[in-house]
N, C-alpha and C positions, 0 to 999 in steps of 0.2 A: 305339789309345787310349792317351794318355799321362797320367801323374799327376805332380803336383808335391808335393814334401815340403818343408815349411818348414825353413829352416836353423836349427839350434840355435844359440842365442847363446853366444858363447865365455864361459868362466868368468870371464875378466878383466873382461868387460863387466858381468856381474852383480855382481862385487866392486866395480867403480867406482860402480854405482848405489847399492849399500849404503853405501859410504863417503860418497857425496854426500848421501844421505838423513840419515845420522847427523851429518854435518858441519853440514847446515842446521839440524837439531834442536838441536845444541849451540850454534850461533850464535844461534838464536832464544832459547834459554834464557839465554844470556849477556846478550843485549840486554834481556830482561825483568828480569834481575837488576840490570843497570846502570840501567835506567829506574827501578826500584824504589828503588835506593840513592840516585839523584839526587833523587827525590821526597822520600825520607826526610830527606836532608840539607837540601833547600830548606825543608821543613816545620819541621824542628827550628830552623833559623836564624830563620825567620819568627816562630815562637812565642817564641823567646828575645828577639829584638829588639822584638817588638810586645807581648809579654805579661809575661815574667819580668823583664827588665831595667827596663821602666818601673815595674813594681810596686815593685822595690827603690828606684828613684829617688824614687817618690812617698812611700814610708815615710821615706826619708832626708830629704826636704824637710820633712816634718812634724817630724821629730826636730830638724832645724836651726832651724825656727821656734820650737819650744818652748825650745831651748837659748838662743836669742837673747833670748827674753822673760825667762827666768830671769836672764840676765846683766844685762838692763836694770834688774831689781829690785835686784840686788846692787850695781849702780853708782848706785842712787838715781835712776834716770831715770824710773821708774814705781813705783807702790805695789804692795804685795802684794795688796791688795784689788782693784786694777784688773786684775792678772794673773789672779786667781781668777775675776773677772767675765768677762774675755775668754775664758779657757779653757772656762768653763761654756757660754758662747754658742757657741763653736766646736764643742764636743762635742754640744750640742743640734742645731746645724745639720748636723753630720755624720750624725746619726741621722735627722733629718727630711728631708734632701734626697732620698734614694732614695724615701721615701714620697710626697713632693710630686711627683716625676716620675711615679709610677704613678697618682696621683690627679688633681691639678690639671693636670699636664702632659698626661695622656691626655685630659682634658676640653677643654683648650685647643687641642690639636693638630687641625688641619683644621677650625677653627671659623669660618672666613671665609664669610660669606654676603653676597649683594648684592641691593639693592633691585630688584624687578621680575624676578628670575630665574624662568624657567619651564621645566618639564620638557617636552620635545617628543616624546620617545619613548625606548624602551629595548628591550634584547634580553636574552638569558640572562646576559650578563656586564656589559654597559655601559649607562649612562644618558646621554642627550644633553640638556644644559641650555642654554637661551639666556639670556645675561646682557646686558642692554642697557647702553649706555654711560651714564656718570654725567650727562654733558651734551653738547650739540653742540660739536664742535670740528673741527680740521682733518681728523680721521679720520672725519667723518660719511659714512655710506654704506659704510664699509670694515668687514670682519669677518674675524676669524681663527677657524679651526677647530682647536681643541686636540686633537690626535690622542691618544686614550687607548690604554692598553696595560698590560701587567704589568711593573712595575719593583720592585726591592728596596725594602722598607719602604712600598710603596704610593704611590698618587698623591695622597693627602691633603696632601702637602707643598705642592702648588700652591695650596691653600686654607689654608695653615698657620695664619695669624692674620689678623684684620681689618686690621692695620697691616703685616703682612708676608706677602705672597702674590704670585703671578705675574700674576694677571689685572688687578689694580687699575691698574697703569701704562697698560695699553691702554685700559681703560674711561675713564680720566681724559683721554685724548687724543681721545675720541669714537669709539673703535673698539669694535664689538660683539664679543662672545666666544661662540662655540659650543663648549661644553666637553663632550667625550666622556670620561666618567670611569667607573671601576669602580662597580658598584651597591652594593658593600659589601666587608666582609672575608670571610674563609673561612667565617664562620658563616652567610652569606647567599649566597655565590657559589661555584659548583662550579669551582674553579680547575683541577682535573684535566681538565676537558673543553675548556679553552682551548688552541687550537693556533695555529700560524702561519696556516693556511688560514682558521680561524674568525675570527681577529683581522682578517685582511684583508677578510673578508666583512662584519664589523661596521663597519670603517672605510668600506667601500663603501656599506653600507646607511644608516648614520647621517650620512655626509657628503652623501648624496643628499637626505636629509630636511632638513639644514641649508641646502643649496643652494636648495631649493624655498622654505623659510621666508625666505631672504634675497632673495627676488624673482628667483631664477635669475641672480643676479649672481655673478661669480667672487669667491672668497674667498682668503685666505692660509692654506695648510696649515702648521701649526706643531707641532713635536715637541721635547720636552725630554729630554735624556739618551737612555736606551734607547727611549723613545717616538719620538724623532727617527729612530732606526734603523728602527723599525717603520713609521713614515710613509714612509720611503724604500722599504721593501719593498712597501708598498701601491702607490706610484707605479710601481714596476717590474713588479708583477703586474697592475695595472689601469691602464695608461697612458692609455687612451681616457677612462675615467671621471675620472682625476685631472686630465687636461688640460681636460676640459669644465667642471670645477667650481672649479679653482684657477688663479690666475695666478702664484703664487709658493709656494715651500716654505722655511720658516724653521727651521733646525736649531740648537737651543741645546745646546751641549756634547754633541753626539750622537757616539757611537763608530761612525763610518762604517766604517773599516777597523779592526776590533778588534785585529788583530795589532800595530798601532802604539801601542796603549795599554799601555805597557811593563809596569807593575806587574801589572795584571789579566791581560794576555796571558801573562806569564811564569808566573803561577800555573796557567793553563790548560795551557800547553805543558809544564810540569814534571809535570803529572798524567798518568800512563800511560793510554793509550786504554782498555785493558782495565778498569782500575780505574774510570775515569769511566763507561764503558758499563755496567759491573756496577751501580754506584750508581744511575745513571739508570733502569735496568731495574727495580731493587728499588723505588725510589721510585714508579715508574710503577705497580707492583703494589699498593703500599701506599696509594695515594690519587691518584696522577697528578700530584703536585707535589713540589718540593723543600721539605723542612721549612725554616722560617725560620732556624733555627740553622745549617743547612748553608749557606744563602745568605749569612748574616751573616759566618760564619767565612771563607767563600770570598772575601769582599771585604776583611774586616778583616786577614786574615793578610798578603796582599801589601802592604797599605797600612800595616802595622805599627801597627794600632789595636786589637788584641784586648783589651788591658788596660783600655781606656777604657770598655768595656761591662760590666765586672765589678763585683760588689758592693763590693769594696775601693776601686775607682776612684770610685764614687759617694760612699762615705764620705769619702774624701780631698777630693773636690770640695766637699762640704759643709763640711768642716773649714776650708777656705780662704775660705769665704764665710759669715761669721757672720750676715749679714743674713737668711739662711734661717730662723734661729731665731725671728724675730719674725713670720713669716707664719702666720696663722691661717685666713684666708679668701682666696678668689681676688681679692676687692676690695682686699686688702692689697698685691697685687703691682704693681710698677712695670712700665712697658712693657718694659724690658730683662729683668726677671725673667720676664715672660710669655714672651718670646722664648726665654730660656734653658731654661725648663721644657718648653715645647713642642718645642724643638729636641732636648733630651735624650731626650724620649719618642720622637720621630721615629726616632732611630737605636737605640732600645732593643731588647732581645731580645723583649720582649712584642709590640712593634709589628711586628717582623720576622716573628714567627710568625703574626700576623693576616693578612699579605699575602704568601703563599708564591709561588714562581715555578713555573708549569706546566712539567712535564717536557719537553714538545715545544718550548716556547720556550727552555728551558735547553739542549736539544740544538742548536737553531739558533744560540744565542749562543755555545756552545762551538765550533762550527764556524767562526764568524766570527772569534773570537779566536785560534783555533789556526791557521787557514789564511789568513785575510785575504781580500783582493780580488785577483783576477787582473788583469793589465795591461789586458785588454780590458773590464774591468768586471764580469766574471762573478762571481757570489756562490756560495759552496758550499752553496746551498740550492735545493730544488725545491718548487714549489707547483703542485698539480693536474697533476703529471707534467711540468712545464716548469722548466728551469733559469732562475733569476732572474738578471738582469744590470742593472747600473746604466746600461749602454749603452742600454737600452730607454728610460730616462728622457731621455737625450740625443736619441735618434733619433725617438721616438714621442710626445714632448710638447714644448710650448714653455715649460715651467716655468722660471722664474728661481729659482735656489736660493741661499740665504744660509746661511753657516755662522758662528755666533757662538761664540767660545771664550775662555776665561780663561787668561791667562798664568801664573796661580798655581794652576791646576787640577792636583792630583796624580792625579786619576782618569782624565781624558780629555784628553790633550794635543791641541793643534790640528792636529798632523801627521796625525791620524787621518782628516782630511777632505781631505788633499792629492790623493788620486785624483780627486776631483771637479773639481779645477783642470784636469787633463788631459782628463777625459771631457766636461766641459761648457763649457770655454773661457770666453768672455765672459759666458755665462749664469750663471756661478757667481761669487759675491762672498764672499771669505774675510776675516773680521774677527777680530782677536785684541785683546782688551782686556787690557793688560798687568797690571793690578792685580786683575782679577776671578778668583774661584775657581769651584768647581764649582756652588755654589748662590747665588752673588752676585746673579744675576738674579732670585732669589726672595726672599732674606733681607736684601737691602740696598736698600730703597726709595729711598734718597737717590741711588743711582747713576743713577736714571732722570730726575733733575732736572738739566736742562741748566745751571742756575745754580749748582749745587753743584760745588765744586772736584774732587770725586770722581766727577762725572758721566761716564757712558759716552760716549766719543768714538771713532767716530761712534755716535750713538744708534740702536739697532736699529729702534725704531719710526719714526724719521725715514726710514731707508733703505727700510723696507717701505711707508710711505706714498708715498714718491717713486716707487717702482716700480709701485705700484697706480695712482697718478695717470697715469703714463706709459702703462700698459696701457689705462686707460679712454680716454685721449686717442686712442690708436692705434685702438681699437675704434670710436670715434665717427667717425674719419676713414675707416674702411673701410665704414661703413654708407652705403647709397644715400641721396642727398639727396632 
């Protein structure tokens, strides 16, 4: 009977293991320090460029204006009484403007309603509203389904004002709108319970309701900015349902590959993973959503816009617009003033806090902006235990996809959608409007007018109606005679 005795490891091997372990620990600590230092340097630069320096510039601009006014008096170009009157009006406007934003701006923001709109259904987070077209037109029988979701500052932007909103151009062309929108702000909606999976389920459930209401005719799925990304996730997660209900998907300034959105992606990539994970975990415990201030700063820092949401910025904005001193009632406002007040409230800290971003959606967004899309279309996300891929949209649906982007958009450049060119081929139409910005499709109604010199060329509605007509013709040809 034999026995075996394990060989003792030589001392040099044990020493090698110890050295290796210590070296790895030291390298990890060094990387953490470097990542932290890089984040600190990036944050400091962003705050200086977007917060401190613009504040000095703003104060110097007021000082320069006052000095020029005094010199005009000394040169006899204006009277001292006129200077006193102008200065008094500017001072009143400076004090009043922040108050007007929080009162009239808040009341005006999201105030667009439409004749005949009807609520068809709702769930824990979203409400589905049917908005009939204004009159019969070339879009008769066509409908868009506006994909709802959680986006910074909320989705009331699409109903910003009666004269400035996203739905009116479609309705004017005879296109019906099914609007899936948040039921309210955080006072009435549990944002912490909204996840990627529950959002996809809501899109599935409410689009089925719209499909039935529309006579089981295929619609156009539409998503704006982050809601466009979320509409893509729905198509990738539920391709059979998407293909059955929609003929096309229209993406307006949607960050498809977030890593190509340089400003926001850089902010994500500069943030150490451990810091990001720790913050998301903490916010998950505190309510399940990112506070509005965190979302706002996360956007404003990389865009160098921190200063413009501060009390000093509002005061300076009022100083340069003495017309605010004369406003007493909403009825006193001109159309431009209504847009300015509603727009100022839209991007305000108060509105950001009303519409926080759920932690789970924030995690998904962070992955998309940090890692981007793989060459084969795979997304760094899983739903119901399955990895999502845009290749599914190509292989398992017949959807025609349109990407509409603005050449002057500092937030979402058009290259974010370039992967769709490779993945979808001729089924994808990529459109860049050189003079459009991130919200031009919402806040510039004249761009939808084909007769206007600033009109969109090509017009997105024209393209969507053409593809819908082609789809209907093809379907009729396939039907048995």
